[in-house]
C-alpha positions in Angstrom: 0.0 -0.2 -0.1 0.9 3.4 -1.0 2.0 5.9 2.1 0.3 8.6 0.3 -3.4 8.3 -0.7 -4.2 10.4 -3.8 -7.8 11.1 -2.5 -6.5 13.3 0.5 -4.9 16.2 -1.6 -7.5 18.5 -3.0 -4.8 19.6 -5.8 -4.7 18.0 -9.3 -1.4 19.1 -10.3 2.2 20.5 -9.0 4.2 22.8 -11.1 7.7 24.1 -10.3 10.2 26.7 -11.3 13.4 24.9 -12.3 16.7 27.3 -11.3 16.5 27.7 -7.4 13.3 25.9 -6.9 13.7 22.0 -8.1 17.8 22.2 -9.1 20.4 24.1 -7.6 22.1 25.3 -10.7 23.8 28.3 -9.6 27.5 26.4 -9.3 27.4 26.0 -12.9 25.6 29.3 -14.0 28.3 31.2 -11.7 31.2 29.3 -13.0 30.2 30.2 -16.8 29.9 34.0 -15.6 33.2 34.0 -13.9 34.8 32.5 -16.7 34.1 35.7 -18.8 35.7 37.7 -15.9 38.7 35.6 -15.9 39.0 35.3 -19.7 39.1 39.5 -19.2 41.6 39.3 -17.0 39.2 40.5 -14.1 39.0 38.7 -10.7 36.2 36.3 -10.2 33.3 37.2 -8.0 32.6 35.3 -5.0 29.9 32.7 -5.4 27.9 33.7 -2.6 27.5 37.3 -4.2 26.4 36.1 -7.8 24.5 33.0 -6.5 20.9 35.3 -5.8 21.4 36.6 -9.6 21.1 33.2 -11.0 17.3 33.4 -10.7 17.5 35.8 -13.4 19.4 34.1 -15.8 22.0 35.6 -17.8 20.6 39.2 -17.4 20.7 38.8 -13.6 24.2 37.2 -13.6 25.7 39.7 -16.3 24.5 42.8 -14.0 25.8 41.2 -10.8 29.5 40.3 -12.4 29.7 43.5 -14.8 27.3 45.9 -13.2 25.5 46.4 -17.0 21.9 45.9 -18.1 20.6 44.8 -21.5 21.1 48.2 -23.2 24.6 48.3 -22.5 26.6 48.2 -25.8 28.5 44.9 -24.7 25.5 43.2 -23.5 24.6 41.0 -26.2 28.1 39.8 -26.9 28.8 39.1 -23.1 25.4 37.0 -23.1 26.2 35.3 -26.3 29.1 34.0 -24.6 27.9 33.1 -21.5 25.7 31.2 -23.1 28.4 29.2 -24.7 30.2 28.8 -21.6 27.2 27.5 -19.7 26.0 25.0 -22.7 29.4 23.5 -22.6 29.0 23.0 -18.6 25.4 22.3 -18.0 25.8 19.7 -15.2 29.1 19.8 -13.5 27.8 20.6 -10.0 24.4 21.3 -10.6 22.0 18.8 -8.3 18.4 18.7 -7.0 17.9 20.5 -4.0 18.0 17.9 -0.8 14.5 16.5 -0.5 13.4 17.1 -4.0 13.7 13.5 -5.2 11.8 12.3 -2.3 9.2 15.1 -2.9 8.5 14.2 -6.6 8.3 10.0 -5.2 5.5 11.0 -3.2 3.6 13.1 -6.0 4.5 10.1 -8.5 3.0 7.5 -5.6 0.0 9.7 -5.2 -0.7 9.8 -9.1 -0.2 13.7 -8.9 1.2 15.1 -12.2 3.9 17.5 -11.7 5.5 19.8 -14.2 8.4 22.4 -15.0 7.7 26.0 -16.1 10.9 28.1 -16.2 12.2 31.1 -18.1 15.3 29.0 -18.7 15.5 28.7 -22.7 14.7 25.1 -24.6 18.5 25.3 -25.6 19.4 24.6 -22.0 16.4 23.3 -20.1 15.7 20.3 -22.5 19.3 18.8 -22.3 19.5 19.7 -18.5 16.4 18.1 -17.5 17.1 14.9 -19.3 20.6 14.7 -17.7 18.9 15.3 -14.4 16.1 12.5 -15.2 13.5 15.1 -15.0 12.0 15.6 -18.2 11.3 11.9 -18.8 9.0 12.2 -15.6 7.8 15.5 -16.0 4.0 15.9 -16.9 5.1 19.0 -19.0 8.3 21.0 -19.3 7.6 24.5 -20.6 10.2 27.1 -21.0 10.9 30.9 -21.4 10.7 30.5 -25.4 8.1 27.7 -25.3 5.3 30.3 -25.6 5.3 33.9 -26.5 5.5 35.1 -23.1 7.9 34.2 -20.3 6.9 34.7 -16.9 5.5 36.6 -15.1 3.1 36.1 -17.9 0.7 33.3 -17.0 1.0 32.0 -20.4 3.7 29.4 -19.7 2.0 28.0 -16.5 -1.3 27.6 -18.4 0.4 25.8 -21.1 2.0 23.4 -18.7 -1.4 23.0 -17.2 -3.0 22.1 -20.5 -0.2 19.3 -21.6 -0.4 18.0 -18.1 -4.5 17.8 -18.5 -5.1 19.5 -15.2 -7.3 22.2 -14.1 -5.0 25.4 -13.4 -7.4 26.5 -10.5 -6.8 23.2 -8.7 -3.0 23.3 -8.8 -0.1 24.6 -7.2 3.0 26.6 -8.6 6.2 26.7 -6.5 9.1 29.2 -7.6 11.9 31.1 -5.9 11.1 34.8 -7.3 8.3 36.8 -7.3 7.7 36.7 -11.2 6.9 32.9 -10.0 4.0 34.2 -7.7 2.9 36.9 -10.4 2.7 34.4 -12.8 1.0 31.6 -10.6 -1.6 33.8 -9.2 -2.7 35.1 -12.6 -2.8 31.7 -13.9 -5.2 31.0 -11.0 -3.1 28.7 -9.0 -2.1 28.3 -5.6 1.1 30.0 -5.1 4.1 28.7 -2.9 7.2 30.8 -2.4 10.5 28.7 -2.2 12.5 30.5 0.3 15.2 28.1 0.3 15.9 29.2 -3.5 17.9 31.8 -5.0 15.1 34.8 -4.0 17.3 37.3 -6.0 14.7 40.3 -6.4 14.6 42.9 -3.9 11.7 42.3 -2.0 12.2 39.1 0.5 9.7 36.0 -0.1 7.3 37.4 2.6 6.5 40.5 0.5 5.8 38.5 -2.3 2.1 37.9 -1.8 2.3 33.9 -2.1 -0.1 31.7 -0.4 2.4 30.0 1.4 6.1 30.0 2.1 8.5 27.1 2.4 11.9 26.8 3.9 12.7 23.3 2.4 11.2 21.2 -0.5 9.4 18.6 1.8 7.5 21.5 3.6 5.4 21.3 0.7 4.2 17.9 1.6 2.1 19.4 4.0 0.5 21.9 1.5 -0.2 19.2 -0.9 -1.4 16.4 1.6 -3.3 18.9 4.3 -5.1 16.0 5.9 -2.3 13.2 5.6 -1.3 11.6 8.7 
């Protein structure tokens, strides 16, 4: 007999952000960024300084490392070089956060579909999630360039729910950035802020307006299965 009874969950599907929520990818993202600095004879930035910027991908990391925004003259060339660096070393030090594998196993035992909705492009998301053994198990994987709009627009989350054949208003979205909460709410989902993630925006998770805040992945089980013994 399964330890989780699917009938005790009021939710039909659980959807996750990728970077900073399911997977701790910051080590490889920061390494790709620091390679840019080193190749320009600049000192690499401390990991802890750049880690929070990982939530915003190349844009955030280039801001943290070089202090530049997308309108800077060198942004495009630096971004393209960063992407090559990252693509060549996608899964060196990246791992699932502690507790994620057990969490996903519990969802699967309960026959609850789960999916991934990330602003990371398909170019990186598909090979990374395949290498990590996630894409094969996910009911849907939607990337930043899968739909015309990335998060905080709700389109990617709604698309993921449609692929998984679940009602978004009876589903949960979990993420480590305020954009995740905005997108999840706009899609009609219950929202959960992953405070253990990168949380790179200026506002703390308590200010995002999420329905719940969790400090570790397994805290989510209490939300998904509120009547679990």
